[in-house]
Structure formats: C-alpha cells, structure tokens
TORVOTI-652917 format. One record per residue: x, y, z of N, C-alpha, C, O in turn. Coordinates in Angstrom, 3 decimals. Atoms other than C-alpha are relative to their C-alpha. Layout:
BEGIN
X  Y  Z  X  Y  Z  X  Y  Z  X  Y  Z;
...
//
This chain:
BEGIN
-1.402  -0.392  0.150  -56.915  -34.887  -21.896  0.117  1.322  -0.705  -0.681  1.622  -1.594;
-0.245  -1.289  0.678  -55.616  -31.509  -22.918  1.399  -0.008  -0.571  2.334  -0.569  0.001;
-1.326  -0.134  0.593  -52.781  -30.738  -25.238  0.455  1.436  0.312  -0.250  2.411  0.053;
-0.508  -1.312  -0.404  -50.636  -27.913  -23.970  1.359  0.224  -0.654  2.208  -0.667  -0.675;
-1.242  -0.358  0.633  -47.845  -26.113  -25.796  0.429  -0.976  -1.097  1.620  -1.156  -1.351;
-0.219  0.978  1.070  -48.169  -28.683  -28.597  0.886  -1.142  0.375  1.205  -1.949  -0.499;
-0.909  1.051  -0.402  -45.957  -31.009  -26.615  -0.462  -0.787  1.234  -0.376  -2.015  1.268;
0.298  0.623  -1.250  -47.213  -31.682  -23.109  -1.506  -0.368  0.030  -2.384  0.485  -0.098;
1.374  0.543  -0.157  -50.329  -33.862  -22.753  -0.245  -0.252  1.467  0.542  -0.920  2.139;
0.291  0.153  -1.432  -51.986  -33.716  -19.353  -1.341  -0.689  0.163  -2.329  -0.305  -0.464;
1.220  0.715  -0.325  -54.574  -36.151  -18.010  -0.306  0.466  1.470  0.381  0.086  2.418;
0.428  -0.530  -1.352  -56.332  -34.345  -15.065  -0.728  -1.041  0.778  -1.660  -1.652  0.257;
0.647  1.064  -0.800  -57.316  -36.685  -12.236  -0.284  0.530  1.384  0.641  0.862  2.125;
0.451  -0.378  -1.328  -59.349  -35.691  -9.158  -0.215  -1.221  0.791  -0.723  -2.213  0.266;
0.180  1.201  -0.839  -59.363  -38.092  -6.213  -0.203  0.574  1.409  0.369  1.593  1.795;
-0.008  -0.160  -1.451  -60.436  -38.102  -2.589  1.192  -0.790  0.517  1.787  -1.595  -0.199;
-1.124  0.737  -0.624  -57.792  -39.384  -0.207  -0.178  -1.470  -0.084  0.753  -2.213  -0.395;
0.313  1.445  0.036  -59.554  -42.747  -0.032  0.133  -0.613  -1.363  0.447  -1.795  -1.504;
-0.124  0.559  1.391  -59.533  -43.120  -3.771  1.379  -0.061  -0.526  1.576  -0.629  -1.601;
-1.368  0.068  0.455  -55.776  -42.694  -4.067  0.558  -1.368  0.330  0.384  -1.853  1.448;
-0.654  1.251  -0.299  -53.899  -45.944  -4.389  1.304  0.253  0.715  1.792  1.384  0.709;
-1.312  -0.140  -0.698  -50.721  -46.525  -2.383  1.072  0.594  -0.938  1.750  1.549  -0.560;
-0.987  -0.613  0.914  -48.500  -45.879  -5.468  -0.310  1.453  -0.359  0.630  2.234  -0.513;
0.398  -1.361  0.297  -50.454  -42.664  -6.265  0.355  0.909  1.122  0.960  1.961  0.914;
-0.302  -0.837  -1.176  -50.172  -41.314  -2.756  1.508  0.133  0.160  2.005  1.228  0.421;
-1.462  -0.086  -0.085  -46.446  -42.225  -2.667  0.523  0.985  -0.966  1.370  1.800  -0.601;
-0.512  -0.919  1.012  -45.887  -40.343  -5.928  -0.294  1.455  0.390  0.547  2.330  0.181;
0.317  -1.336  -0.458  -47.683  -37.287  -4.515  0.956  0.447  1.103  1.570  1.507  0.988;
-0.812  -0.356  -1.134  -45.779  -37.268  -1.218  1.456  0.185  -0.408  2.124  1.098  0.077;
-1.337  -0.073  0.468  -42.483  -37.880  -2.994  0.262  1.348  -0.689  1.227  2.045  -0.376;
-0.145  -1.201  0.759  -42.979  -34.978  -5.406  -0.106  1.220  0.891  0.629  2.186  0.690;
0.124  -1.112  -0.907  -44.104  -32.659  -2.624  1.361  0.175  0.786  1.848  1.291  0.965;
-1.289  -0.025  -0.747  -40.904  -33.553  -0.659  1.099  0.534  -0.911  1.894  1.378  -0.495;
-1.074  -0.405  0.904  -38.677  -33.109  -3.745  -0.033  1.563  -0.164  1.005  2.225  -0.174;
0.100  -1.453  0.289  -40.012  -29.564  -4.320  0.073  0.857  1.266  0.886  1.775  1.369;
0.100  -0.883  -1.184  -40.919  -28.150  -0.903  1.126  -0.243  0.989  1.561  0.715  1.627;
-0.995  0.240  -1.013  -38.301  -29.839  1.267  1.414  0.092  -0.594  2.256  0.819  -0.065;
-1.287  0.040  0.531  -35.324  -30.534  -0.980  0.313  1.281  -0.847  1.256  2.010  -0.539;
-0.278  -1.123  0.890  -35.512  -27.882  -3.746  -0.069  1.350  0.749  0.832  2.181  0.644;
0.158  -1.259  -0.740  -36.796  -25.091  -1.529  0.678  0.033  1.381  0.603  1.026  2.105;
-0.748  0.040  -1.250  -34.707  -26.217  1.443  -0.839  0.432  1.215  -0.407  1.232  2.045;
0.969  -0.362  -1.021  -37.727  -25.985  3.748  -0.322  -1.243  0.855  -1.029  -2.150  0.415;
0.214  1.106  -0.883  -37.750  -28.348  6.663  -1.309  0.188  0.757  -1.401  1.069  1.612;
1.282  -0.110  -0.662  -41.351  -28.857  7.787  -0.723  -1.326  -0.152  -0.329  -2.150  -0.977;
0.781  1.197  0.036  -43.903  -31.601  8.379  -1.098  0.104  -1.068  -2.144  0.720  -0.860;
0.892  -0.031  1.137  -45.616  -32.090  5.030  -1.274  -0.732  0.287  -2.342  -0.272  -0.115;
1.222  0.750  -0.328  -48.051  -34.679  6.315  -0.642  0.669  1.222  -0.360  0.339  2.374;
0.511  -0.890  -1.073  -50.115  -32.125  8.280  -1.403  -0.375  0.449  -2.037  0.408  1.157;
1.336  0.349  -0.426  -53.362  -34.011  8.773  -1.118  0.493  -0.868  -2.276  0.161  -0.616;
1.058  -0.591  0.853  -55.239  -32.140  6.027  -0.270  -0.791  -1.227  -1.313  -0.619  -1.859;
0.215  0.781  1.264  -54.803  -34.591  3.169  -1.180  -0.868  0.037  -1.829  -1.038  -0.996;
1.059  1.023  -0.091  -57.388  -37.067  4.439  -1.363  0.579  -0.324  -2.238  -0.173  -0.753;
1.313  -0.632  0.294  -60.287  -34.616  3.993  0.079  0.905  -1.248  -0.884  1.607  -1.555;
-0.159  -0.834  1.141  -58.936  -32.886  0.898  -0.332  -0.691  -1.273  -0.425  -1.919  -1.303;
0.071  0.481  1.333  -59.525  -33.301  -2.783  1.307  0.166  -0.610  1.921  1.214  -0.410;
-1.379  -0.047  0.559  -56.310  -34.077  -4.727  -0.145  0.037  -1.567  -0.837  -0.783  -2.170;
0.000  -0.113  1.441  -55.780  -32.959  -8.325  1.354  -0.331  -0.503  2.316  0.362  -0.172;
-1.292  0.385  0.579  -53.010  -34.704  -10.194  -0.054  0.247  -1.529  -0.996  -0.132  -2.225;
-0.215  -0.208  1.472  -51.808  -33.609  -13.647  1.009  -0.981  -0.426  2.204  -0.844  -0.168;
-0.827  1.105  0.415  -50.485  -36.729  -15.172  0.521  0.298  -1.417  -0.261  0.546  -2.335;
-0.646  -0.419  1.250  -48.015  -36.040  -17.997  0.379  -1.301  -0.817  0.963  -2.255  -0.302;
-0.295  1.123  0.903  -47.714  -38.411  -20.977  1.525  -0.002  -0.270  2.117  1.003  -0.663;
-1.418  0.179  0.279  -44.191  -39.747  -21.296  0.122  -1.235  -1.000  0.925  -2.151  -0.820;
-0.025  1.075  0.998  -44.876  -41.986  -24.307  -1.085  -1.036  0.324  -2.269  -0.797  0.091;
0.924  1.066  -0.281  -46.488  -45.185  -23.188  -0.642  -0.001  1.436  -1.485  -0.828  1.783;
0.521  -0.103  -1.361  -47.198  -44.134  -19.639  -0.183  1.442  0.450  0.244  2.368  -0.240;
0.148  -1.316  -0.563  -48.168  -41.178  -17.460  0.749  0.089  1.351  0.754  -0.853  2.144;
-0.609  -0.228  -1.316  -46.180  -39.691  -14.567  -0.550  1.288  0.597  -1.072  2.139  -0.123;
0.468  -1.153  -0.749  -47.083  -37.114  -11.944  0.840  1.214  -0.369  2.048  1.227  -0.137;
-0.766  -1.175  0.414  -46.117  -33.693  -13.307  -0.409  1.259  0.794  0.411  2.161  0.970;
0.492  -1.124  -0.691  -48.246  -31.240  -11.353  -1.129  -0.445  0.945  -1.824  -1.430  0.695;
0.922  0.477  -1.061  -50.450  -31.406  -8.264  -0.415  1.231  0.847  0.270  2.251  0.928;
0.486  -0.877  -1.080  -52.511  -29.487  -5.727  -1.084  -0.730  0.792  -1.597  -1.762  0.360;
1.126  0.520  -0.788  -55.045  -30.206  -3.027  -0.946  1.133  0.319  -0.549  2.293  0.436;
1.070  -0.959  -0.394  -58.313  -28.475  -2.177  -0.487  -0.423  1.412  -1.005  -1.522  1.608;
0.393  0.188  -1.401  -59.014  -28.224  1.544  -1.450  0.547  0.090  -1.696  1.689  -0.300;
1.315  -0.543  -0.149  -62.745  -27.948  2.299  -0.112  0.994  1.127  0.720  1.000  2.034;
0.156  -0.926  -1.141  -64.030  -25.185  4.526  -0.348  -0.789  1.226  -0.919  -1.877  1.149;
0.236  0.672  -1.273  -64.262  -26.082  8.169  0.785  0.592  1.086  1.005  1.803  1.111;
-0.721  -0.548  -1.170  -62.309  -25.778  11.358  1.388  0.570  -0.319  1.896  1.405  0.430;
-1.293  -0.527  0.291  -58.976  -25.145  9.588  -0.026  1.159  -0.930  0.769  2.087  -0.776;
0.095  -1.048  1.015  -59.986  -22.949  6.670  -1.481  0.495  -0.042  -2.411  -0.311  -0.030;
1.306  -0.571  0.030  -62.957  -20.582  6.549  -0.704  -0.312  -1.350  -1.896  -0.616  -1.396;
0.505  0.215  1.346  -63.379  -21.020  2.768  0.784  -1.184  -0.616  1.814  -1.581  -0.072;
-0.824  1.020  0.658  -62.246  -23.785  0.374  1.329  0.602  -0.300  1.432  1.759  -0.707;
-1.359  -0.510  0.196  -58.514  -23.482  0.087  0.817  -0.850  -0.892  0.705  -2.076  -0.848;
-0.910  0.706  0.891  -55.972  -24.446  -2.504  1.354  -0.061  0.719  1.808  0.947  1.262;
-1.304  0.141  -0.612  -52.685  -25.791  -1.165  0.891  -0.965  -0.714  0.465  -1.717  -1.591;
-1.045  0.871  0.555  -49.498  -27.592  -2.041  0.039  -0.019  -1.506  0.355  -1.042  -2.113;
-0.122  -0.138  1.466  -49.656  -26.347  -5.619  1.412  -0.097  -0.465  2.279  0.630  0.019;
-1.393  0.222  0.450  -46.597  -27.545  -7.461  0.004  -0.470  -1.426  -0.975  -1.035  -1.913;
-0.233  0.539  1.318  -45.231  -28.314  -10.886  1.492  -0.520  0.029  2.425  0.138  0.492;
-1.414  0.557  0.140  -42.219  -30.594  -11.523  0.900  1.001  -0.694  0.488  1.639  -1.663;
-0.908  -1.035  0.505  -39.171  -28.410  -12.231  0.196  -0.004  -1.508  0.222  1.067  -2.116;
-0.243  -0.013  1.456  -38.595  -29.538  -15.806  -1.256  0.422  -0.778  -1.174  0.640  -1.987;
1.257  -0.380  0.690  -42.212  -28.623  -16.641  -0.453  1.448  0.282  -1.535  1.852  -0.144;
0.364  -1.361  -0.319  -42.219  -25.056  -15.341  0.182  0.902  -1.230  0.915  0.567  -2.160;
0.014  -0.958  1.111  -42.726  -22.061  -17.662  -0.601  -0.536  -1.266  -0.176  -0.204  -2.372;
0.747  0.553  1.119  -45.062  -23.979  -19.870  -1.507  0.186  0.169  -2.313  -0.475  -0.486;
1.403  -0.294  -0.290  -48.332  -22.564  -18.498  -0.757  -1.125  0.642  -1.987  -1.098  0.678;
0.674  1.159  -0.607  -49.069  -25.835  -16.741  -0.573  0.364  1.346  -1.682  -0.067  1.664;
0.518  -0.391  -1.284  -49.429  -24.275  -13.271  -1.290  0.822  -0.157  -2.191  0.700  0.673;
1.237  -0.733  0.205  -52.060  -21.916  -14.640  -1.178  -0.885  -0.375  -2.307  -0.646  0.052;
1.020  0.962  0.358  -53.986  -24.783  -16.171  -0.424  -0.814  1.278  -1.596  -1.146  1.456;
0.284  0.743  -1.252  -53.764  -26.620  -12.831  -0.942  0.829  0.867  -1.953  0.342  1.373;
0.814  -0.860  -0.812  -55.133  -23.604  -10.994  -1.359  0.223  -0.596  -2.315  0.343  0.169;
1.286  -0.157  0.635  -57.945  -23.159  -13.511  -0.880  -1.236  0.244  -2.089  -1.111  0.442;
0.722  1.230  -0.319  -58.946  -26.790  -12.963  -0.556  0.051  1.424  -1.707  -0.309  1.669;
0.399  -0.087  -1.406  -59.076  -26.208  -9.218  -1.090  1.041  0.208  -2.056  0.762  0.919;
0.999  -1.061  -0.113  -61.059  -22.974  -9.458  -1.351  -0.492  -0.539  -2.395  -0.278  0.077;
1.230  0.556  0.612  -63.597  -24.669  -11.747  -0.652  -1.005  0.922  -1.857  -0.946  1.170;
0.577  1.016  -0.927  -64.037  -27.605  -9.395  -0.566  0.601  1.241  -1.654  0.212  1.668;
0.533  -0.679  -1.200  -64.434  -25.375  -6.342  -1.277  0.759  -0.318  -2.207  0.751  0.490;
1.236  -0.695  0.370  -67.020  -23.266  -8.184  -1.188  -0.930  -0.065  -2.304  -0.548  0.286;
1.072  1.007  0.088  -69.041  -26.443  -8.791  -0.421  -0.528  1.374  -1.608  -0.681  1.662;
0.301  0.623  -1.283  -68.757  -27.870  -5.291  -0.508  1.035  1.001  -1.427  0.762  1.773;
0.347  -1.067  -0.933  -68.992  -24.549  -3.374  -0.403  1.252  -0.721  0.276  2.273  -0.609;
0.374  -1.190  0.778  -70.865  -22.152  -5.619  -0.188  1.230  0.894  -0.828  1.192  1.944;
0.120  -1.257  -0.667  -70.564  -18.556  -4.553  1.037  0.206  1.126  1.137  1.298  1.687;
-0.940  -0.150  -1.058  -67.844  -19.221  -2.055  1.338  0.646  -0.423  1.819  0.365  -1.521;
-1.402  -0.492  0.277  -64.532  -17.283  -1.969  0.981  -1.197  0.063  0.650  -2.249  0.609;
-1.080  1.051  -0.015  -61.326  -19.360  -2.428  1.197  0.617  0.705  1.553  1.762  0.426;
-1.157  -0.445  -0.721  -58.354  -19.024  -0.105  1.267  -0.644  -0.575  1.201  -1.713  -1.181;
-1.320  0.598  0.250  -54.660  -19.637  -0.746  1.013  0.712  0.887  0.941  1.920  1.111;
-1.186  -0.546  -0.724  -51.539  -19.154  1.349  1.112  -0.105  -1.026  1.655  -1.192  -1.220;
-0.891  -0.054  1.130  -49.185  -18.137  -1.457  1.403  0.443  0.436  1.563  1.290  1.315;
-1.302  -0.587  -0.157  -45.442  -17.725  -1.527  0.005  1.376  -0.551  -0.532  1.619  -1.631;
0.094  -1.381  0.375  -44.927  -14.040  -1.726  0.429  0.312  -1.428  -0.191  1.125  -2.113;
-0.498  -0.273  1.349  -42.917  -14.121  -4.947  -1.009  -0.444  -1.112  -0.876  -0.060  -2.274;
1.035  0.452  0.964  -45.956  -15.826  -6.626  -1.275  0.854  0.020  -2.243  0.563  -0.682;
1.172  -0.888  -0.103  -48.382  -13.025  -5.682  -0.465  0.450  -1.417  -1.657  0.381  -1.716;
0.511  -0.483  1.351  -48.406  -11.623  -9.340  -0.643  -1.147  -0.786  -1.604  -0.908  -1.518;
0.625  1.147  0.710  -49.182  -15.141  -10.710  -1.442  -0.134  0.447  -2.342  -0.256  -0.384;
1.331  0.199  -0.558  -52.187  -15.452  -8.381  -0.883  1.228  -0.312  -2.088  1.073  -0.513;
0.749  -1.204  0.360  -53.252  -11.827  -9.096  -0.626  -0.144  -1.367  -1.724  0.352  -1.620;
0.536  0.232  1.353  -53.669  -12.921  -12.736  -1.244  -0.901  -0.025  -1.920  -0.998  -1.050;
1.233  0.837  -0.106  -56.437  -15.298  -11.561  -0.969  0.651  0.971  -1.863  -0.013  1.496;
0.890  -0.806  -0.817  -58.123  -12.509  -9.522  0.021  -0.321  1.478  -0.959  -0.090  2.186;
-0.248  0.100  -1.475  -56.726  -13.467  -6.098  0.613  1.289  0.429  1.435  1.845  -0.300;
-0.569  -1.188  -0.552  -55.914  -10.474  -3.935  0.457  -0.307  1.412  -0.109  -1.159  2.098;
-0.641  0.246  -1.326  -53.767  -10.306  -0.773  -1.016  0.549  1.094  -1.719  1.548  0.936;
0.815  -0.407  -1.106  -55.568  -10.137  2.536  0.841  0.029  1.268  0.292  0.149  2.363;
-0.842  -0.100  -1.168  -52.567  -10.114  4.850  1.331  0.617  -0.386  1.679  0.705  -1.563;
-1.378  -0.423  0.213  -49.128  -8.653  5.262  0.804  -1.250  -0.222  0.357  -2.327  0.173;
-0.859  1.144  0.120  -46.289  -10.966  4.302  0.366  -0.557  1.379  0.522  0.184  2.349;
-0.350  0.619  -1.229  -45.440  -13.494  6.964  0.968  -1.179  -0.366  1.044  -1.631  -1.508;
-0.956  1.148  0.212  -42.810  -16.266  7.413  -0.728  -1.299  0.305  -1.359  -1.483  1.346;
0.557  1.363  -0.209  -43.968  -19.791  6.975  1.154  -0.989  -0.423  1.492  -1.146  -1.597;
-1.105  0.971  0.223  -41.164  -22.372  7.353  1.173  0.599  -0.757  1.787  -0.075  -1.583;
-1.164  -0.663  0.582  -38.516  -19.865  6.285  -0.219  0.617  -1.377  0.726  1.078  -2.017;
0.367  -0.587  1.319  -40.338  -18.654  3.144  -1.061  1.039  0.231  -2.009  0.777  0.972;
0.995  -1.039  -0.117  -42.281  -15.375  2.879  -1.286  -0.424  -0.725  -1.244  -0.828  -1.887;
1.329  0.306  0.542  -46.002  -16.012  2.286  -0.966  1.160  0.189  -0.696  2.113  0.919;
1.095  -0.940  -0.090  -49.132  -14.019  1.920  -1.339  -0.688  -0.171  -1.503  -1.534  -1.050;
1.359  0.513  0.140  -52.800  -14.852  2.461  -0.716  0.664  -1.160  -0.615  1.878  -1.339;
0.700  -0.635  1.148  -54.945  -14.341  -0.646  -1.393  -0.617  -0.083  -1.639  -1.736  0.367;
1.463  0.393  0.202  -58.677  -14.588  -1.512  -0.360  0.278  -1.411  0.096  1.256  -2.003;
0.613  -0.283  1.248  -60.488  -14.903  -4.733  -1.507  -0.044  0.244  -2.077  -1.074  0.602;
1.430  -0.093  -0.155  -64.067  -13.647  -4.552  -0.687  -0.324  -1.346  -0.051  -0.333  -2.400;
0.745  0.319  1.204  -66.795  -14.550  -7.029  -0.377  1.242  -0.731  -1.016  1.170  -1.781;
//
C-alpha cells in the first residue's frame, strides 16, 4: 500500500481477466461506463473483446473499513491488435482527480510492462488534451490527432 497526499491510501492490485471475481469485473465495467460513456458523453462499445487477454490494474482506495475502486487501467499484450504492449482505459474516479493518482497508476503500469516485456516500447491511444500529461512520462506522439468516438485522440509511444 502507498500513502498519497497524506490522505489517499491505495492498494494496487494486478489481475488477469480470469482472476477477477464477478463483483470486481462489475466494478471495473461500471466505473468505465460512468467515466467514458456518461461523463464524457461518448457512446461506444466498451466491451471490445480485449479485456480477456489483458492485465488489469485496480487502484483500490481506502474508505475507512473497506476499499473501493478509485483508479484503473488495462495493459493489452502485443499481438494482432497492438504491435507493442499498450495501456488503455486509464481512468480515475472524478472525486480523486488532481491528487497525482493517475501518475502513480501510470508508473505502476510502466514498471509492470518493463518487467514483463523488457526493452519493448509502450503504446497508448491518448485523448489529445492529455498529451502533456503523457509527455511527462516520456511518451511522444506518433500520429496526427484523430477522432475516436467523438473525442480527439493521438497515438503515443514510450521508448526505453
């Protein structure tokens, strides 16, 4: 567990799809819908067939006597869909933003990818307005901006 901003305690949990319990998977899908579909008003099929082969990182936030899902991402392995390991569906619950939690989440993912795929670049399809955030982690753009489900995105790569 890590203590962040002297207030937020995060328990980082990595799981394969098969290791997720039904309540854990439900919490992930619910939070993804709350942020990507409802908050961002983006109508798209979230269940895209990539979750089953991905690694899922959940940042569980202490709320006293229990933990709730506060931040999440998935790591898609290289293969037919992505050339390199890719980070996707990165999110932080709205009330937890601007507390450096997303940066900690991304650091956890980069560290894990470096262990599993040493020497491999890392891909991300980032929302364009978040490009400076990812630049801070040494990701650089590799495409022109493009529309993905009504939101401007950009392809980015982090080399070793």
